[in-house]
C-alpha positions as CSV (number, residue, x, y, z in Angstrom):
1,X,-19.0,-2.1,-89.8
2,X,-21.8,-0.1,-91.5
3,X,-25.4,-0.1,-90.2
4,X,-28.4,1.6,-91.8
5,X,-31.1,2.8,-89.3
6,X,-34.5,4.5,-89.9
7,X,-35.3,7.5,-87.8
8,X,-38.6,6.9,-86.1
9,X,-39.0,9.9,-83.8
10,X,-36.8,12.8,-83.0
11,X,-37.0,14.7,-79.7
12,X,-34.9,17.4,-78.3
13,X,-32.4,15.1,-76.6
14,X,-33.1,11.5,-77.9
15,X,-33.9,10.1,-81.3
16,X,-35.6,6.7,-81.7
17,X,-33.9,4.6,-84.5
18,X,-35.4,1.4,-86.0
19,X,-33.4,-1.5,-87.3
20,X,-34.3,-3.7,-90.2
21,X,-35.8,-6.3,-87.8
22,X,-37.9,-3.6,-86.1
23,X,-35.8,-3.1,-82.9
24,X,-35.7,0.3,-81.2
25,X,-32.5,2.0,-80.4
26,X,-32.3,5.3,-78.5
27,X,-29.6,7.5,-79.9
28,X,-28.5,11.0,-78.8
29,X,-30.1,13.4,-81.3
30,X,-27.2,15.8,-80.9
31,X,-25.0,13.2,-82.8
32,X,-27.4,13.1,-85.8
33,X,-27.2,15.5,-88.8
34,X,-29.4,18.6,-88.1
35,X,-31.6,18.2,-91.2
36,X,-33.0,14.7,-90.3
37,X,-36.6,14.0,-89.4
38,X,-38.9,11.1,-88.9
39,X,-38.5,8.5,-91.7
40,X,-34.9,9.6,-92.6
41,X,-32.3,6.8,-93.0
42,X,-28.9,7.2,-91.5
43,X,-25.8,5.1,-91.8
44,X,-23.6,4.6,-88.7
45,X,-20.2,3.0,-88.8
46,X,-19.0,1.1,-85.7
47,X,-15.4,0.1,-85.0
48,X,-13.2,-0.9,-82.0
49,X,-10.4,1.4,-80.8
50,X,-7.7,-1.0,-79.6
51,X,-5.0,1.6,-78.9
52,X,-7.2,3.6,-76.6
53,X,-8.4,0.4,-74.9
54,X,-4.9,-0.7,-74.1
55,X,-3.9,2.7,-72.7
56,X,-6.9,2.8,-70.5
57,X,-6.2,-0.7,-69.2
58,X,-2.6,0.2,-68.4
59,X,-3.7,3.3,-66.4
60,X,-6.2,1.2,-64.4
61,X,-3.6,-1.3,-63.4
62,X,-1.2,1.4,-62.3
63,X,-3.9,2.8,-60.0
64,X,-4.6,-0.6,-58.5
65,X,-0.9,-1.1,-57.8
66,X,-0.7,2.2,-56.1
67,X,-3.6,1.5,-53.8
68,X,-2.2,-1.9,-52.9
69,X,1.2,-0.6,-52.0
70,X,-0.2,2.3,-49.9
71,X,-3.0,0.6,-48.0
72,X,-2.6,-3.2,-48.4
73,X,1.0,-3.9,-47.3
74,X,1.0,-2.5,-43.7
75,X,-1.6,-2.8,-40.9
76,X,-1.7,-1.4,-37.4
77,X,0.4,-3.4,-34.9
78,X,-0.9,-4.6,-31.5
79,X,0.6,-2.6,-28.6
80,X,3.3,-4.4,-26.5
81,X,2.7,-3.7,-22.7
82,X,5.5,-4.0,-20.1
83,X,6.0,-3.3,-16.4
84,X,8.5,-0.6,-15.7
85,X,8.3,-0.5,-11.9
86,X,6.2,-1.8,-9.0
87,X,5.9,-0.8,-5.4
88,X,3.6,-1.6,-2.5
89,X,0.7,0.5,-3.8
90,X,1.6,1.5,-7.4
91,X,2.6,0.1,-10.7
92,X,4.2,2.0,-13.7
93,X,3.4,0.5,-17.1
94,X,5.0,1.4,-20.4
95,X,4.7,0.3,-24.1
96,X,6.3,1.0,-27.5
97,X,5.0,3.8,-29.7
98,X,1.8,2.6,-31.4
99,X,2.0,1.8,-35.1
100,X,-1.1,2.8,-37.1
101,X,0.2,2.3,-40.7
102,X,-2.4,4.1,-42.9
103,X,-5.3,3.7,-40.4
104,X,-6.8,6.4,-38.3
105,X,-6.7,6.3,-34.5
106,X,-9.9,5.9,-32.6
107,X,-8.7,5.4,-29.0
108,X,-6.2,3.6,-26.8
109,X,-7.7,2.2,-23.6
110,X,-6.2,0.5,-20.5
111,X,-8.0,-2.4,-18.8
112,X,-7.3,-3.7,-15.3
113,X,-8.6,-7.1,-14.2
114,X,-11.0,-7.1,-17.2
115,X,-12.6,-3.7,-16.4
116,X,-11.8,-0.5,-18.3
117,X,-9.5,1.7,-16.2
118,X,-9.6,4.7,-18.6
119,X,-8.4,6.1,-21.9
120,X,-4.8,7.1,-22.4
121,X,-4.6,10.8,-23.1
122,X,-2.5,11.8,-26.2
123,X,-1.8,8.2,-27.2
124,X,0.5,9.2,-30.1
125,X,2.8,11.0,-27.6
126,X,2.5,9.1,-24.3
127,X,4.1,5.7,-23.8
128,X,3.8,5.2,-20.1
129,X,1.3,5.5,-17.3
130,X,1.2,5.0,-13.5
131,X,-1.5,3.1,-11.6
132,X,-1.8,4.2,-7.9
133,X,-3.9,3.3,-4.9
134,X,-3.4,-0.5,-5.3
135,X,-3.5,-3.0,-2.5
136,X,-0.3,-4.4,-0.9
137,X,0.9,-7.8,-2.1
138,X,-1.9,-8.2,-4.6
139,X,-1.9,-9.6,-8.2
140,X,-3.3,-7.5,-11.1
141,X,-3.6,-8.1,-14.8
142,X,-3.4,-5.2,-17.4
143,X,-4.2,-5.0,-21.1
144,X,-4.1,-2.3,-23.8
145,X,-6.9,-2.1,-26.4
146,X,-6.1,-0.1,-29.6
147,X,-9.1,0.9,-31.7
148,X,-8.4,2.2,-35.3
149,X,-10.3,2.6,-38.6
150,X,-8.7,-0.7,-39.7
151,X,-10.0,-2.7,-36.7
152,X,-9.3,-3.4,-33.0
153,X,-5.9,-4.6,-31.8
154,X,-5.2,-5.9,-28.2
155,X,-2.0,-6.4,-26.3
156,X,-1.1,-9.5,-24.4
157,X,-2.3,-9.6,-20.8
158,X,0.4,-8.5,-18.3
159,X,0.2,-9.9,-14.8
160,X,2.0,-7.9,-12.1
161,X,2.0,-8.3,-8.3
162,X,2.5,-5.4,-5.9
163,X,5.3,-5.7,-3.4
164,X,5.2,-6.7,0.3
165,X,6.0,-4.1,3.0
166,X,9.4,-5.7,3.5
167,X,10.3,-5.6,-0.2
168,X,12.1,-2.3,-0.9
169,X,13.3,-3.1,-4.4
170,X,10.6,-0.9,-6.0
171,X,11.8,2.3,-4.3
172,X,13.3,4.8,-6.7
173,X,15.0,7.8,-5.1
174,X,16.1,11.0,-6.8
175,X,18.6,12.9,-4.6
176,X,18.4,16.6,-4.3
177,X,20.5,19.3,-2.6
178,X,22.7,17.9,0.2
179,X,26.4,17.8,1.2
180,X,28.6,15.4,-0.7
181,X,29.5,13.3,2.3
182,X,25.8,12.9,3.1
183,X,25.1,12.0,-0.6
184,X,27.7,9.2,-0.4
185,X,26.2,7.9,2.8
186,X,22.7,8.0,1.2
187,X,24.0,6.0,-1.8
188,X,25.3,3.3,0.5
189,X,22.1,3.1,2.4
190,X,20.1,2.8,-0.9
191,X,22.3,0.0,-2.1
192,X,21.9,-1.9,1.2
193,X,18.1,-1.8,1.2
194,X,18.0,-2.8,-2.5
195,X,16.4,0.4,-3.8
196,X,17.4,2.3,-7.0
197,X,18.7,5.9,-7.7
198,X,17.5,8.1,-10.5
199,X,19.4,11.3,-11.2
200,X,16.3,13.0,-12.6
201,X,12.7,12.9,-11.6
202,X,10.8,10.4,-13.7
203,X,7.4,8.8,-13.7
204,X,8.7,5.9,-11.6
205,X,10.4,8.1,-9.0
206,X,8.9,7.3,-5.6
207,X,10.7,9.7,-3.3
208,X,12.8,12.8,-3.6
209,X,15.5,13.0,-0.8
210,X,17.1,16.4,0.0
211,X,18.1,18.7,2.8
212,X,16.8,21.9,1.2
213,X,13.8,22.5,-0.9
214,X,15.2,24.2,-4.0
215,X,16.3,23.3,-7.5
216,X,14.7,22.3,-10.8
217,X,14.3,18.7,-9.8
218,X,12.7,19.7,-6.5
219,X,10.2,21.8,-8.4
220,X,9.4,18.9,-10.7
221,X,8.9,16.6,-7.8
222,X,6.5,19.0,-6.2
223,X,4.5,19.3,-9.5
224,X,4.3,15.5,-9.7
225,X,3.2,15.1,-6.0
226,X,6.3,13.0,-5.2
227,X,7.1,12.9,-1.4
228,X,10.1,15.1,-0.5
229,X,11.8,13.6,2.6
230,X,15.0,13.9,4.5
231,X,17.8,11.3,4.2
232,X,16.8,9.9,7.6
233,X,13.9,8.3,5.9
234,X,16.2,5.9,4.1
235,X,17.9,5.1,7.4
236,X,14.5,4.4,9.0
237,X,13.6,1.9,6.3
238,X,16.9,0.2,6.7
239,X,16.5,0.1,10.5
240,X,12.9,-1.2,10.4
241,X,13.6,-3.6,7.5
242,X,10.4,-2.4,5.8
243,X,9.0,0.7,4.1
244,X,8.1,3.3,6.7
245,X,5.8,6.3,6.6
246,X,7.0,9.6,5.4
247,X,5.0,11.8,7.7
248,X,7.8,12.3,10.2
249,X,10.5,12.8,7.6
250,X,9.2,15.8,5.6
251,X,11.6,18.7,5.5
252,X,9.5,20.7,8.0
253,X,8.2,17.7,10.0
254,X,8.5,17.2,13.7
255,X,11.1,14.4,14.5
256,X,8.8,13.2,17.3
257,X,6.3,11.9,14.7
258,X,8.9,9.3,13.5
259,X,8.0,5.8,14.6
260,X,11.0,3.8,15.7
261,X,10.5,0.1,16.5
262,X,12.3,-3.2,16.7
263,X,11.9,-3.9,13.0
264,X,9.9,-6.5,11.1
265,X,7.7,-7.0,14.2
266,X,10.5,-9.0,16.0
267,X,11.6,-8.5,19.6
268,X,15.3,-8.3,20.6
269,X,16.9,-11.2,22.5
270,X,17.3,-9.0,25.6
271,X,13.5,-8.2,25.5
272,X,12.6,-11.9,25.2
273,X,15.0,-12.8,28.1
274,X,13.5,-10.1,30.3
275,X,10.0,-11.4,29.7
276,X,11.0,-14.9,30.7
277,X,12.8,-13.7,33.8
278,X,9.7,-11.6,34.8
279,X,7.4,-14.7,34.4
280,X,9.7,-16.8,36.6
281,X,9.8,-14.1,39.3
282,X,6.0,-13.8,39.4
283,X,5.8,-17.7,39.7
284,X,8.2,-17.7,42.6
285,X,6.3,-14.9,44.3
286,X,3.0,-16.9,43.9
287,X,4.5,-20.0,45.4
288,X,5.9,-18.1,48.4
289,X,2.8,-16.1,49.3
290,X,0.0,-18.4,48.1
291,X,-1.4,-15.6,46.0
292,X,-2.4,-16.5,42.4
293,X,-0.2,-14.9,39.7
294,X,-3.3,-13.2,38.2
295,X,-3.7,-11.2,41.4
296,X,-0.1,-10.2,41.8
297,X,0.7,-6.6,40.9
298,X,2.4,-6.1,37.5
299,X,6.0,-5.1,37.7
300,X,8.4,-3.5,35.2
301,X,10.5,-5.8,33.1
302,X,14.0,-6.4,34.5
303,X,15.7,-4.7,31.6
304,X,14.2,-1.4,32.6
305,X,13.9,-2.1,36.4
306,X,15.6,0.4,38.8
307,X,17.8,-0.4,41.7
308,X,16.3,-2.1,44.9
309,X,16.6,1.2,46.8
310,X,14.7,3.0,44.1
311,X,12.0,0.4,44.1
312,X,11.7,0.6,47.9
313,X,11.4,4.4,47.7
314,X,8.8,4.1,45.0
315,X,6.8,1.6,47.1
316,X,7.0,3.9,50.1
317,X,5.6,6.8,48.1
318,X,2.5,4.9,47.2
319,X,-0.7,6.0,49.0
320,X,-1.0,4.1,52.4
321,X,-3.8,1.6,52.9
322,X,-6.9,2.8,54.8
323,X,-6.0,3.3,58.5
324,X,-9.3,2.0,59.7
325,X,-11.8,-0.6,58.4
326,X,-14.5,2.1,58.2
327,X,-12.5,3.9,55.6
328,X,-12.1,0.7,53.6
329,X,-15.9,0.4,53.4
330,X,-16.2,-2.5,56.1
331,X,-17.8,-2.2,59.6
332,X,-15.4,-1.3,62.3
333,X,-14.4,-4.2,64.6
334,X,-14.7,-3.8,68.4
335,X,-11.7,-2.2,70.1
336,X,-9.0,-4.7,71.3
337,X,-8.9,-5.7,74.9
338,X,-6.4,-4.0,77.2
339,X,-5.1,-7.2,78.8
340,X,-2.4,-9.3,77.2
341,X,-3.7,-11.3,74.2
342,X,-4.0,-15.0,74.7
343,X,-2.0,-17.2,72.5
344,X,-3.9,-20.1,71.0
345,X,-2.0,-23.3,70.4
346,X,-1.8,-24.5,66.9
347,X,-3.4,-27.8,67.8
348,X,-6.6,-26.1,69.1
349,X,-7.0,-23.7,66.2
350,X,-9.8,-24.6,63.9
351,X,-9.1,-25.2,60.2
352,X,-10.8,-22.0,59.2
353,X,-8.5,-20.0,61.6
354,X,-4.9,-20.0,60.3
355,X,-2.1,-17.7,61.1
356,X,-1.5,-15.3,58.2
357,X,2.2,-15.0,57.3
358,X,3.3,-11.5,56.3
359,X,6.4,-11.4,54.1
360,X,8.9,-8.7,55.0
361,X,11.6,-7.0,53.0
362,X,15.3,-7.8,53.4
363,X,15.9,-4.5,55.1
364,X,13.3,-5.3,57.8
365,X,14.7,-8.8,58.4
366,X,18.2,-7.4,59.0
367,X,16.9,-4.6,61.3
368,X,17.2,-5.3,65.1
369,X,13.8,-6.1,66.7
370,X,12.8,-3.5,69.3
371,X,9.6,-5.1,70.4
372,X,8.2,-8.5,70.7
373,X,6.3,-9.7,67.7
374,X,2.9,-11.0,68.6
375,X,0.3,-12.6,66.3
376,X,-3.3,-12.3,67.5
377,X,-6.3,-14.0,66.0
378,X,-9.7,-12.6,66.8
379,X,-12.3,-15.1,67.5
380,X,-15.0,-13.0,65.6
381,X,-16.0,-14.5,62.2
382,X,-14.5,-11.9,60.0
383,X,-12.8,-12.5,56.6
384,X,-10.2,-9.8,56.8
385,X,-8.3,-10.8,59.9
386,X,-5.9,-8.2,61.2
387,X,-2.4,-9.3,61.9
388,X,0.0,-6.7,63.3
389,X,3.7,-7.0,63.2
390,X,5.8,-4.4,65.0
391,X,9.2,-4.0,63.4
392,X,10.6,-0.6,63.8
393,X,7.2,0.8,64.6
394,X,5.6,-0.2,61.2
395,X,2.2,-1.9,61.1
396,X,0.9,-3.8,58.1
397,X,-2.2,-5.9,57.2
398,X,-2.5,-9.2,55.4
399,X,-4.3,-7.6,52.5
400,X,-1.1,-5.5,51.9
401,X,0.9,-8.6,51.1
402,X,0.8,-8.0,47.4
403,X,2.5,-4.7,47.7
404,X,5.0,-6.2,50.2
405,X,5.9,-9.0,47.8
406,X,6.5,-6.4,45.1
407,X,9.0,-4.5,47.3
408,X,10.7,-7.7,48.5
409,X,11.2,-9.1,45.0
């Protein structure tokens, strides 16, 4: 196609060309012959290069296919969160290695109960983490949030509940240096309580059990702040039926710090029977003496009670009661008359004046009486009446009946 154009104006870089219908076309002056000037007529041939156009189109399609296969086929995958182990106060979480495809990593965050717990350090290398300081027998939900240049991807919420104090299935023990027979005994105790054994120290190892503090695994346990205890700790957990404290079971701990109980907060049948027998004994003593059970002195339970002779000796070693009413804090009564006390018939005694009965021990009942027992009631209006009973030269007061009952029973 041949086109004739008239040069209107020529500048250093652009020439203005005029068509036959007076239209302006800006044309690079470097492409025009060097001898042209304003008013010159130039002929320009225009044609389409189909071969070059096809080659360019083919190259463009190849580039689009390469971009699609590289960036359009794969996308980052949401993380998959799992629970590896749970104890009374900690939970170990793990997940598969994250897949970013062609995207760039921004961050990997862990959320607990809807609140951010923190970012995972080195998310391309780490695939587990441990949450400590949790409450006993409490439910928690966890979620991983992956942020990339291709978008945000979240894992499914994982609901985990911490164990009760009596649930020992979360304990993971790594054994250390100890004799082979003790190691076999330890393995049996671990199986009986439902715990697990790990030959090497891992992130879910809860306790390191050994007899001597040495070895590579012991050093690793110390670096990870894992409690290092003696094998007796496992026996203590089995005996108590629950997880017990480790303070008294460290390698250099005092055995007196170990707390030994009945287990699971229950009393033994012997203990329950002794408590029932003690309550019956106090009830019988109350009926025999007329003293309320709340005022009777407390006694040792029958299962730890000593012999009657030892009880009598212990009662005899107790401090004697005040010898005179003045020492007890009450005014001294007048001295007794020298003549023989008068005996008042029971029919003439007023209701407020009753003869106080003084219980005696079995030893005193069996002893021969050396003097005549006389009960004398003073006519003076005093609350603490003095009743004297002479058996083997021993004098007692009615207010000492509580201790007398304790000895007799």
